[in-house]
C-alpha positions as CSV (number, residue, x, y, z in Angstrom):
1,X,32.9,-2.5,-21.5
2,X,35.0,-5.2,-20.0
3,X,35.1,-5.3,-16.4
4,X,37.5,-6.6,-14.2
5,X,37.9,-8.4,-10.9
6,X,40.4,-6.8,-8.3
7,X,43.9,-6.8,-9.5
8,X,46.3,-9.0,-7.9
9,X,49.9,-7.5,-7.0
10,X,53.2,-8.2,-6.5
11,X,56.3,-6.0,-5.5
12,X,59.3,-6.6,-6.7
13,X,62.3,-7.0,-4.6
14,X,65.8,-6.5,-5.1
15,X,66.3,-10.4,-5.3
16,X,63.8,-10.0,-8.4
17,X,65.5,-7.0,-10.4
18,X,66.3,-7.7,-13.8
19,X,63.5,-10.5,-14.1
20,X,61.1,-10.5,-16.9
21,X,57.6,-9.7,-15.9
22,X,56.6,-13.4,-17.2
23,X,59.2,-14.5,-14.7
24,X,57.7,-12.8,-11.8
25,X,54.2,-13.8,-12.6
26,X,55.1,-17.5,-13.1
27,X,57.5,-17.7,-9.8
28,X,56.4,-15.2,-7.6
29,X,52.4,-15.1,-8.3
30,X,52.5,-18.7,-9.7
31,X,50.5,-17.9,-12.8
32,X,50.4,-20.9,-14.9
33,X,51.3,-20.8,-18.5
34,X,47.7,-21.4,-19.9
35,X,46.3,-18.5,-17.8
36,X,49.2,-16.3,-18.4
37,X,48.3,-16.7,-22.4
38,X,44.9,-15.9,-21.9
39,X,45.3,-12.6,-19.6
40,X,47.7,-11.2,-21.7
41,X,45.9,-10.9,-24.5
42,X,43.0,-8.6,-22.3
43,X,43.7,-4.8,-22.0
44,X,44.3,-4.5,-18.4
45,X,45.7,-8.4,-18.2
46,X,49.3,-7.5,-17.2
47,X,50.5,-4.2,-16.2
48,X,53.8,-2.9,-14.4
49,X,53.3,0.0,-12.4
50,X,49.8,0.5,-13.7
51,X,51.1,0.6,-17.4
52,X,50.0,-2.3,-19.8
53,X,53.6,-3.8,-20.9
54,X,54.5,-6.9,-22.6
55,X,55.8,-9.9,-20.5
56,X,59.2,-9.8,-21.8
57,X,60.2,-6.3,-20.0
58,X,62.8,-6.3,-17.3
59,X,61.4,-5.2,-13.8
60,X,63.4,-2.9,-11.1
61,X,63.2,-3.5,-7.3
62,X,59.9,-1.4,-5.9
63,X,58.3,-2.2,-9.3
64,X,54.8,-2.9,-8.9
65,X,53.4,-6.1,-11.0
66,X,50.0,-6.9,-11.5
67,X,47.5,-9.2,-13.2
68,X,43.8,-8.5,-13.7
69,X,41.1,-11.1,-15.0
70,X,38.2,-10.2,-16.9
71,X,34.9,-10.6,-14.8
72,X,32.8,-14.1,-16.1
73,X,29.4,-15.2,-15.3
74,X,28.0,-18.7,-16.1
75,X,25.6,-18.4,-18.6
76,X,24.9,-21.8,-19.1
77,X,23.5,-22.0,-15.7
78,X,20.1,-20.8,-14.8
79,X,20.1,-18.6,-11.6
80,X,17.4,-20.3,-9.2
81,X,16.7,-19.5,-5.6
82,X,18.0,-22.6,-3.9
83,X,19.0,-22.4,0.0
84,X,22.6,-23.5,1.0
85,X,24.6,-22.5,4.0
86,X,27.8,-20.7,3.5
87,X,30.4,-21.4,5.7
88,X,32.8,-18.9,4.5
89,X,33.2,-16.1,1.9
90,X,35.6,-13.4,0.6
91,X,36.4,-12.0,-2.8
92,X,38.3,-15.1,-3.9
93,X,36.6,-18.0,-2.2
94,X,32.9,-19.1,-1.6
95,X,32.8,-22.1,0.9
96,X,29.5,-24.1,1.2
97,X,28.2,-26.8,3.4
98,X,26.2,-28.9,0.7
99,X,23.1,-30.8,1.9
100,X,22.5,-34.2,0.9
101,X,20.4,-35.0,-2.1
102,X,21.8,-32.0,-4.2
103,X,24.0,-32.3,-7.4
104,X,26.7,-30.2,-7.5
105,X,26.7,-28.8,-11.1
106,X,24.2,-29.1,-13.7
107,X,24.3,-32.5,-15.9
108,X,22.5,-34.0,-18.9
109,X,18.9,-34.5,-17.6
110,X,19.7,-32.3,-14.4
111,X,19.6,-28.6,-15.3
112,X,18.1,-27.2,-12.3
113,X,17.8,-28.1,-8.5
114,X,21.9,-28.3,-8.6
115,X,24.1,-26.2,-5.9
116,X,25.6,-23.9,-9.2
117,X,21.6,-22.6,-10.0
118,X,21.5,-21.6,-6.2
119,X,24.9,-20.1,-6.2
120,X,24.8,-18.3,-9.5
121,X,21.2,-16.9,-8.1
122,X,22.8,-15.9,-5.1
123,X,25.7,-13.6,-7.0
124,X,23.4,-12.2,-9.1
125,X,21.0,-10.9,-6.1
126,X,23.9,-9.2,-4.7
127,X,24.9,-7.8,-8.0
128,X,28.3,-9.8,-8.2
129,X,29.8,-11.5,-11.6
130,X,31.5,-14.9,-11.2
131,X,31.6,-18.0,-13.0
132,X,30.8,-21.1,-11.1
133,X,33.8,-23.0,-10.6
134,X,33.8,-25.6,-7.7
135,X,37.5,-26.7,-6.8
136,X,36.0,-30.4,-6.5
137,X,32.9,-32.6,-6.4
138,X,30.8,-34.4,-3.9
139,X,28.7,-37.1,-4.9
140,X,24.8,-36.1,-5.0
141,X,23.9,-37.8,-1.9
142,X,27.3,-36.9,0.1
143,X,26.7,-33.8,2.6
144,X,29.6,-31.3,3.7
145,X,32.1,-28.8,2.8
146,X,32.6,-28.0,-0.8
147,X,35.1,-25.1,-2.1
148,X,34.3,-22.8,-5.2
149,X,36.8,-20.4,-6.7
150,X,35.6,-16.9,-8.0
151,X,38.0,-16.7,-10.9
152,X,40.5,-19.1,-12.8
153,X,43.7,-17.9,-11.0
154,X,42.1,-19.0,-7.3
155,X,41.0,-22.3,-9.3
156,X,44.5,-22.9,-10.6
157,X,46.0,-22.4,-7.3
158,X,43.7,-24.7,-5.0
159,X,43.8,-27.4,-8.0
160,X,47.5,-27.2,-7.9
161,X,47.6,-27.9,-4.0
162,X,44.8,-31.2,-4.7
163,X,47.4,-32.6,-7.0
164,X,50.2,-32.1,-4.6
165,X,48.6,-33.5,-2.0
166,X,48.6,-30.4,0.0
167,X,45.0,-30.3,0.9
168,X,43.4,-31.8,3.8
169,X,39.8,-33.5,2.9
170,X,38.5,-35.4,6.1
171,X,35.6,-37.4,6.0
172,X,32.8,-39.0,8.3
173,X,31.0,-42.1,7.7
174,X,28.8,-44.5,9.6
175,X,29.4,-48.4,8.2
176,X,28.2,-51.8,8.8
177,X,30.2,-53.5,11.3
178,X,33.4,-52.3,13.5
179,X,36.6,-52.3,10.7
180,X,39.7,-54.5,12.2
181,X,42.3,-53.0,12.9
182,X,40.6,-50.0,13.9
183,X,43.1,-47.7,11.9
184,X,44.9,-48.5,8.3
185,X,45.3,-47.4,5.3
186,X,43.6,-49.1,2.1
187,X,45.7,-49.0,-1.2
188,X,43.4,-50.3,-3.7
189,X,43.7,-49.1,-7.2
190,X,40.1,-48.2,-8.9
191,X,38.4,-48.3,-12.0
192,X,34.9,-48.8,-13.7
193,X,33.0,-52.0,-13.5
194,X,33.3,-53.4,-16.7
195,X,29.6,-55.2,-16.0
196,X,28.6,-52.0,-14.8
197,X,30.1,-49.0,-15.9
198,X,28.7,-46.5,-13.5
199,X,30.0,-48.2,-10.7
200,X,33.5,-48.3,-9.9
201,X,35.7,-51.8,-8.3
202,X,39.2,-52.2,-7.1
203,X,40.7,-53.9,-9.6
204,X,45.0,-54.4,-10.1
205,X,44.7,-52.6,-13.5
206,X,42.8,-49.6,-12.1
207,X,44.4,-46.0,-11.2
208,X,45.7,-45.7,-7.6
209,X,43.6,-45.0,-4.9
210,X,44.4,-44.7,-1.1
211,X,42.1,-44.1,2.0
212,X,42.9,-43.9,5.5
213,X,40.4,-44.9,8.1
214,X,40.0,-44.7,11.8
215,X,37.1,-45.9,13.8
216,X,35.9,-43.3,16.5
217,X,32.9,-45.5,17.8
218,X,31.7,-49.0,17.6
219,X,27.9,-49.4,18.1
220,X,25.4,-52.4,19.0
221,X,27.8,-55.1,19.4
222,X,29.6,-54.4,16.6
223,X,26.4,-53.9,13.9
224,X,27.7,-50.4,12.9
225,X,30.5,-47.9,13.7
226,X,31.7,-44.0,13.1
227,X,34.7,-43.8,11.0
228,X,37.0,-41.0,10.3
229,X,38.3,-41.0,6.6
230,X,41.6,-39.3,5.3
231,X,41.9,-39.3,1.4
232,X,45.6,-39.3,-0.7
233,X,43.4,-39.6,-3.8
234,X,40.1,-38.4,-5.5
235,X,38.7,-41.4,-7.0
236,X,35.0,-41.4,-7.9
237,X,33.0,-43.1,-4.9
238,X,36.5,-43.9,-3.4
239,X,35.3,-44.3,0.1
240,X,32.4,-46.3,-1.1
241,X,34.3,-48.3,-3.2
242,X,37.2,-49.1,-0.3
243,X,35.2,-49.2,2.4
244,X,32.9,-52.4,0.4
245,X,36.2,-53.9,-0.6
246,X,37.3,-54.6,3.1
247,X,33.4,-55.9,3.8
248,X,32.1,-52.5,5.7
249,X,30.1,-51.1,3.1
250,X,28.5,-47.6,4.2
251,X,25.0,-47.8,5.8
252,X,22.3,-47.0,3.6
253,X,24.7,-47.2,0.2
254,X,22.1,-48.7,-2.4
255,X,25.1,-49.2,-4.9
256,X,27.6,-50.3,-3.1
257,X,26.2,-53.3,-0.4
258,X,27.9,-56.1,0.8
259,X,29.3,-58.2,-2.8
260,X,27.6,-61.5,-1.8
261,X,24.6,-60.4,0.3
262,X,22.5,-63.1,-0.7
263,X,25.2,-65.7,0.5
264,X,24.4,-64.3,4.1
265,X,22.4,-65.9,6.4
266,X,18.8,-64.5,6.8
267,X,18.9,-62.9,10.1
268,X,22.2,-61.3,9.0
269,X,20.5,-59.8,5.9
270,X,17.9,-58.7,8.1
271,X,20.1,-56.6,10.0
272,X,21.9,-55.1,7.3
273,X,18.3,-54.3,5.7
274,X,17.0,-53.1,8.9
275,X,20.3,-50.2,9.1
276,X,19.8,-49.3,5.4
277,X,16.2,-48.5,5.9
278,X,17.2,-45.8,8.7
279,X,18.7,-43.4,6.0
280,X,17.7,-42.4,2.8
281,X,21.3,-42.0,1.5
282,X,24.6,-43.3,1.8
283,X,26.1,-41.9,5.3
284,X,28.8,-40.1,4.4
285,X,29.7,-36.4,4.9
286,X,32.6,-34.2,4.1
287,X,33.6,-33.1,7.2
288,X,36.8,-30.9,7.0
289,X,38.8,-29.1,4.1
290,X,41.9,-27.2,4.6
291,X,44.2,-25.5,2.2
292,X,46.2,-22.5,2.0
293,X,44.8,-19.3,0.6
294,X,46.1,-18.5,-2.9
295,X,46.2,-14.8,-1.9
296,X,47.0,-14.4,1.5
297,X,49.2,-17.5,1.9
298,X,47.2,-18.5,5.1
299,X,46.4,-22.2,6.3
300,X,42.7,-22.2,6.2
301,X,40.4,-25.2,7.8
302,X,36.6,-25.5,7.3
303,X,34.5,-27.6,8.9
304,X,30.6,-28.8,9.2
305,X,29.0,-30.8,11.8
306,X,27.3,-33.7,11.3
307,X,24.0,-33.4,9.1
308,X,20.5,-34.3,10.9
309,X,20.1,-37.6,9.2
310,X,23.4,-38.6,10.0
311,X,23.0,-37.5,13.5
312,X,19.9,-39.4,14.0
313,X,21.2,-42.9,12.4
314,X,24.4,-42.3,15.1
315,X,21.7,-42.0,17.9
316,X,19.7,-45.0,17.1
317,X,22.9,-47.1,16.5
318,X,24.0,-45.7,19.9
319,X,20.7,-46.9,21.4
């Protein structure tokens, strides 16, 4: 027997009297054309006053229009008891604070030990059925806040907010040197490096990318600094590529280091190597994520403190 999630409901007002059910779903509940074509085929997908109807039926004031989505599971993801920190959870969202070193989703060669394996195990242990739907991704070595939608409707709405630039994404990083000016925007198109396709570079022919940064603290006579970053686009490795492009790569970043390290004086190379050796990954943390809840309309902001390895690095820089 098909099982459904709790229905999403809208009560028709006098303003919408005479509208078609389809119009109410699209304009008031924001159901996309793709999702609507999916749910209208299911037995309890689209209902009017508790009865299944065609989406071409007109509505009257006071009518209750609802949609129900079939419960789904991630059959391709094996459950595995991997601990993770839950920041927030309701019937629509799961917000977690990802540890560094954890891959978000299984990929070729990494089918286990991912955040997805742990989340699926957590849901199964509670007797809940959801498909793992991360709204955005973080690099394996980047720690911090990540949002997971519990159904296609929630995923669609937050994805639309991302595309519209209505989602706040704030990062914290520890970088080599102290950028000047202390606050600026880096507007540099990004694309694959033709010589090393797994890397990204700033290039005129790339995809638009915009990063805002602000220096919060400068340490060790300019050896390193703590910066806060806000993204307006979400290109792969965007922060790492942009900070390297202005001569201030992230401390510990093995892929994006100084572009011409061998041309620096030996003492400068030693200083850079010393700092990079103080942490086992790039010092980047997704500190804050904010968006509008798709069901309640409430503006939500989730945050995660600096992880232990970055806090330890910060203390060493301060010393």
